[in-house]
DRENBAFI-168603 format. One record per residue (C-alpha): residue number from 1; residue in three letters; chain; x, y, z. Coordinates in steps of 0.02 Angstrom, whole numbers, plus 50000, padded with zeros to 5 digits. Example, Ala and Ser with C-alpha at 12.3 -4.5 7.8 and 13.67 -1.06 7.14 Angstrom:
NODE	nr	rest	kette	east	north	up
NODE	1	ALA	A	50615	49775	50390
NODE	2	SER	A	50684	49947	50357
***
This chain:
NODE	nr	rest	kette	east	north	up
NODE	1	UNK	A	54401	43479	47630
NODE	2	UNK	A	54559	43477	47529
NODE	3	UNK	A	54677	43372	47635
NODE	4	UNK	A	54673	43183	47649
NODE	5	UNK	A	54611	43127	47821
NODE	6	UNK	A	54632	42946	47878
NODE	7	UNK	A	54483	42953	47996
NODE	8	UNK	A	54369	43019	47861
NODE	9	UNK	A	54438	42891	47738
NODE	10	UNK	A	54403	42750	47862
NODE	11	UNK	A	54224	42812	47880
NODE	12	UNK	A	54199	42812	47691
NODE	13	UNK	A	54274	42638	47678
NODE	14	UNK	A	54162	42569	47815
NODE	15	UNK	A	54008	42653	47740
NODE	16	UNK	A	54046	42579	47569
NODE	17	UNK	A	54059	42404	47642
NODE	18	UNK	A	53895	42425	47737
NODE	19	UNK	A	53798	42492	47589
NODE	20	UNK	A	53862	42361	47466
NODE	21	UNK	A	53877	42209	47579
NODE	22	UNK	A	53749	42109	47478
NODE	23	UNK	A	53848	42137	47320
NODE	24	UNK	A	54009	42082	47405
NODE	25	UNK	A	53922	41927	47475
NODE	26	UNK	A	53867	41882	47299
NODE	27	UNK	A	54046	41896	47236
NODE	28	UNK	A	54104	41791	47383
NODE	29	UNK	A	53976	41657	47341
NODE	30	UNK	A	54031	41661	47158
NODE	31	UNK	A	54214	41637	47207
NODE	32	UNK	A	54168	41495	47325
NODE	33	UNK	A	54064	41404	47195
NODE	34	UNK	A	54196	41426	47059
NODE	35	UNK	A	54334	41359	47173
NODE	36	UNK	A	54223	41217	47234
NODE	37	UNK	A	54187	41168	47053
NODE	38	UNK	A	54375	41159	47020
NODE	39	UNK	A	54396	41052	47176
NODE	40	UNK	A	54261	40932	47116
NODE	41	UNK	A	54327	40920	46938
NODE	42	UNK	A	54510	40899	46984
NODE	43	UNK	A	54509	40793	47141
NODE	44	UNK	A	54360	40677	47120
NODE	45	UNK	A	54448	40544	47015
NODE	46	UNK	A	54443	40371	47099
NODE	47	UNK	A	54579	40299	46987
NODE	48	UNK	A	54711	40424	47043
NODE	49	UNK	A	54800	40370	47202
NODE	50	UNK	A	54987	40376	47161
NODE	51	UNK	A	55096	40509	47239
NODE	52	UNK	A	55147	40575	47068
NODE	53	UNK	A	54966	40589	47012
NODE	54	UNK	A	54917	40677	47173
NODE	55	UNK	A	55056	40804	47145
NODE	56	UNK	A	54997	40831	46967
NODE	57	UNK	A	54819	40856	47027
NODE	58	UNK	A	54875	40984	47156
NODE	59	UNK	A	54975	41077	47023
NODE	60	UNK	A	54825	41078	46904
NODE	61	UNK	A	54712	41141	47042
NODE	62	UNK	A	54837	41277	47089
NODE	63	UNK	A	54846	41342	46910
NODE	64	UNK	A	54656	41341	46900
NODE	65	UNK	A	54639	41438	47063
NODE	66	UNK	A	54767	41567	47006
NODE	67	UNK	A	54667	41592	46845
NODE	68	UNK	A	54508	41615	46947
NODE	69	UNK	A	54599	41740	47058
NODE	70	UNK	A	54654	41840	46906
NODE	71	UNK	A	54478	41847	46836
NODE	72	UNK	A	54410	41893	47008
NODE	73	UNK	A	54528	42041	47013
NODE	74	UNK	A	54469	42095	46839
NODE	75	UNK	A	54288	42080	46897
NODE	76	UNK	A	54334	42189	47046
NODE	77	UNK	A	54409	42320	46930
NODE	78	UNK	A	54249	42318	46827
NODE	79	UNK	A	54148	42349	46985
NODE	80	UNK	A	54238	42512	47029
NODE	81	UNK	A	54096	42620	46959
NODE	82	UNK	A	53960	42488	46972
NODE	83	UNK	A	53844	42574	47096
NODE	84	UNK	A	53862	42742	47008
NODE	85	UNK	A	53749	42687	46864
NODE	86	UNK	A	53595	42757	46950
NODE	87	UNK	A	53549	42934	46996
NODE	88	UNK	A	53530	42885	47179
NODE	89	UNK	A	53702	42804	47183
NODE	90	UNK	A	53785	42957	47107
NODE	91	UNK	A	53692	43074	47224
NODE	92	UNK	A	53744	42972	47376
NODE	93	UNK	A	53925	42974	47316
NODE	94	UNK	A	53929	43160	47284
NODE	95	UNK	A	53852	43204	47453
NODE	96	UNK	A	53978	43104	47553
NODE	97	UNK	A	54076	43221	47669
NODE	98	UNK	A	54245	43170	47599
NODE	99	UNK	A	54370	43222	47466
NODE	100	UNK	A	54377	43142	47294
NODE	101	UNK	A	54542	43061	47340
NODE	102	UNK	A	54467	42978	47494
NODE	103	UNK	A	54314	42916	47400
NODE	104	UNK	A	54415	42853	47252
NODE	105	UNK	A	54545	42766	47360
NODE	106	UNK	A	54406	42682	47459
NODE	107	UNK	A	54328	42614	47300
NODE	108	UNK	A	54497	42563	47230
NODE	109	UNK	A	54549	42467	47385
NODE	110	UNK	A	54383	42375	47392
NODE	111	UNK	A	54394	42330	47207
NODE	112	UNK	A	54573	42265	47224
NODE	113	UNK	A	54620	42212	47401
NODE	114	UNK	A	54437	42181	47443
NODE	115	UNK	A	54408	42067	47295
NODE	116	UNK	A	54572	41977	47329
NODE	117	UNK	A	54512	41945	47507
NODE	118	UNK	A	54345	41882	47440
NODE	119	UNK	A	54434	41760	47324
NODE	120	UNK	A	54551	41697	47461
NODE	121	UNK	A	54403	41672	47579
NODE	122	UNK	A	54304	41578	47447
NODE	123	UNK	A	54456	41476	47396
NODE	124	UNK	A	54500	41422	47574
NODE	125	UNK	A	54317	41384	47612
NODE	126	UNK	A	54302	41276	47455
NODE	127	UNK	A	54464	41185	47497
NODE	128	UNK	A	54405	41152	47675
NODE	129	UNK	A	54237	41091	47609
NODE	130	UNK	A	54324	40968	47494
NODE	131	UNK	A	54440	40907	47632
NODE	132	UNK	A	54290	40881	47748
NODE	133	UNK	A	54174	40795	47624
NODE	134	UNK	A	54288	40692	47511
NODE	135	UNK	A	54355	40574	47648
NODE	136	UNK	A	54175	40516	47672
NODE	137	UNK	A	54176	40463	47489
NODE	138	UNK	A	54344	40376	47500
NODE	139	UNK	A	54448	40514	47420
NODE	140	UNK	A	54570	40598	47537
NODE	141	UNK	A	54693	40726	47465
NODE	142	UNK	A	54799	40860	47550
NODE	143	UNK	A	54756	41044	47547
NODE	144	UNK	A	54789	41142	47388
NODE	145	UNK	A	54820	41305	47481
NODE	146	UNK	A	55009	41280	47508
NODE	147	UNK	A	55032	41230	47326
NODE	148	UNK	A	54946	41389	47266
NODE	149	UNK	A	55058	41501	47370
NODE	150	UNK	A	55212	41402	47319
NODE	151	UNK	A	55164	41423	47136
NODE	152	UNK	A	55137	41610	47158
NODE	153	UNK	A	55288	41651	47265
NODE	154	UNK	A	55406	41503	47248
NODE	155	UNK	A	55575	41521	47167
NODE	156	UNK	A	55620	41416	47018
NODE	157	UNK	A	55778	41309	47017
NODE	158	UNK	A	55823	41379	46846
NODE	159	UNK	A	55821	41564	46882
NODE	160	UNK	A	55919	41614	46727
NODE	161	UNK	A	55830	41511	46595
NODE	162	UNK	A	55684	41546	46481
NODE	163	UNK	A	55607	41399	46389
NODE	164	UNK	A	55760	41297	46435
NODE	165	UNK	A	55885	41420	46360
NODE	166	UNK	A	56013	41511	46467
NODE	167	UNK	A	55995	41701	46466
NODE	168	UNK	A	56072	41846	46559
NODE	169	UNK	A	55998	41900	46725
NODE	170	UNK	A	55955	42070	46650
NODE	171	UNK	A	55852	41989	46512
NODE	172	UNK	A	55769	41873	46637
NODE	173	UNK	A	55716	42022	46744
NODE	174	UNK	A	55653	42117	46592
NODE	175	UNK	A	55548	41970	46532
NODE	176	UNK	A	55464	41949	46701
NODE	177	UNK	A	55438	42137	46713
NODE	178	UNK	A	55348	42131	46545
NODE	179	UNK	A	55233	41995	46612
NODE	180	UNK	A	55199	42091	46773
NODE	181	UNK	A	55164	42257	46686
NODE	182	UNK	A	55054	42169	46559
NODE	183	UNK	A	54943	42100	46698
NODE	184	UNK	A	54937	42271	46783
NODE	185	UNK	A	54890	42351	46616
NODE	186	UNK	A	54751	42224	46590
NODE	187	UNK	A	54683	42267	46762
NODE	188	UNK	A	54696	42453	46722
NODE	189	UNK	A	54600	42427	46560
NODE	190	UNK	A	54456	42352	46660
NODE	191	UNK	A	54461	42505	46773
NODE	192	UNK	A	54440	42614	46619
NODE	193	UNK	A	54300	42501	46558
NODE	194	UNK	A	54211	42525	46723
NODE	195	UNK	A	54230	42713	46708
NODE	196	UNK	A	54169	42725	46528
NODE	197	UNK	A	54035	42589	46518
NODE	198	UNK	A	53876	42608	46618
NODE	199	UNK	A	53817	42427	46603
NODE	200	UNK	A	53901	42258	46580
NODE	201	UNK	A	54074	42335	46599
NODE	202	UNK	A	54160	42167	46629
NODE	203	UNK	A	54085	42081	46476
NODE	204	UNK	A	54106	42228	46358
NODE	205	UNK	A	54284	42263	46414
NODE	206	UNK	A	54329	42080	46390
NODE	207	UNK	A	54257	42083	46214
NODE	208	UNK	A	54348	42245	46173
NODE	209	UNK	A	54515	42177	46233
NODE	210	UNK	A	54488	42015	46136
NODE	211	UNK	A	54455	42111	45975
NODE	212	UNK	A	54604	42223	46010
NODE	213	UNK	A	54717	42072	46041
NODE	214	UNK	A	54661	41990	45878
NODE	215	UNK	A	54689	42152	45781
NODE	216	UNK	A	54860	42177	45861
NODE	217	UNK	A	54909	41998	45819
NODE	218	UNK	A	54855	42021	45638
NODE	219	UNK	A	54953	42183	45622
NODE	220	UNK	A	55107	42105	45702
NODE	221	UNK	A	55104	41947	45596
NODE	222	UNK	A	55033	42002	45429
NODE	223	UNK	A	55094	42180	45409
NODE	224	UNK	A	55261	42160	45494
NODE	225	UNK	A	55289	41997	45401
NODE	226	UNK	A	55347	41897	45553
NODE	227	UNK	A	55314	41876	45737
NODE	228	UNK	A	55414	41980	45859
NODE	229	UNK	A	55555	41876	45933
NODE	230	UNK	A	55591	41960	46099
NODE	231	UNK	A	55676	41822	46195
NODE	232	UNK	A	55810	41760	46076
NODE	233	UNK	A	55970	41844	46136
NODE	234	UNK	A	56045	41961	46262
NODE	235	UNK	A	56039	42099	46130
NODE	236	UNK	A	55850	42105	46150
NODE	237	UNK	A	55863	42180	46326
NODE	238	UNK	A	55844	42358	46260
NODE	239	UNK	A	55689	42308	46162
NODE	240	UNK	A	55609	42239	46319
NODE	241	UNK	A	55658	42397	46413
NODE	242	UNK	A	55568	42502	46281
NODE	243	UNK	A	55417	42387	46292
NODE	244	UNK	A	55414	42404	46481
NODE	245	UNK	A	55420	42593	46463
NODE	246	UNK	A	55272	42589	46343
NODE	247	UNK	A	55173	42476	46460
NODE	248	UNK	A	55209	42591	46607
NODE	249	UNK	A	55149	42744	46510
NODE	250	UNK	A	54989	42653	46460
NODE	251	UNK	A	54957	42604	46641
NODE	252	UNK	A	54978	42783	46700
NODE	253	UNK	A	54862	42841	46561
NODE	254	UNK	A	54727	42716	46611
NODE	255	UNK	A	54735	42769	46793
NODE	256	UNK	A	54731	42953	46745
NODE	257	UNK	A	54577	42927	46636
NODE	258	UNK	A	54490	42828	46774
NODE	259	UNK	A	54527	42965	46901
NODE	260	UNK	A	54471	43101	46780
NODE	261	UNK	A	54304	43016	46751
NODE	262	UNK	A	54278	42990	46937
NODE	263	UNK	A	54309	43172	46980
NODE	264	UNK	A	54186	43231	46846
NODE	265	UNK	A	54033	43132	46899
NODE	266	UNK	A	53871	43231	46900
NODE	267	UNK	A	53698	43180	46961
NODE	268	UNK	A	53588	43230	46814
NODE	269	UNK	A	53626	43231	46629
NODE	270	UNK	A	53631	43123	46474
NODE	271	UNK	A	53804	43071	46529
NODE	272	UNK	A	53845	43043	46711
NODE	273	UNK	A	54013	43128	46697
NODE	274	UNK	A	54062	43304	46647
NODE	275	UNK	A	54172	43313	46492
***
């Protein structure tokens, strides 16, 4: 089996969901409880009834939900190799009648699109719970779902400004591309963490990235003598382009390493991958 087959891929995807449904239900419950906690903390404030305050509460809730969504996606990336930590899990994976590409893509989709669907389901369920229960307590607020999507996909009125300063459209695009690639790179780092760490991949990867960020900040500030000023003028566009190129190369490297580890899994040995 060398060619990618959609039917075989669908079978692998369905089998993965069936075998790990309890794990996915636990993640769904965690997303629901986290979103419900945000709903309780943000909206249950009897003294807030003005329209301006309600709008502020919805905005605060939207930012909190987006943060939970981001961390849910990172948790999904850390779960890519989660059930390969045991001999039985690796044996079941290796004996699947499918190509490595089909098995890897199935895992990747479940750890990205699947976890996004789990978060959205938990978020909507928590919002509906709040809208159903709070009116009984005398606190009725509109749904936070539209505000979240408006925050994620809405267009700003000041499309060519950064921190209140006018910039060129090219610089504006480069700045937002840096932010997007940085988030993708963070997700890719958690994929690598899942591939390299057998236990507690999410926690250990988070600690490693925190230490790396502190070290990078110290090198940038102390050794370079000043902070990097990337957003000061139109002349910085080429610097951002170079930074975007570096981020893209790092992302490709992370995905390559994750794929390499996945294709070298073995059942028995001190290490569960072949070097």
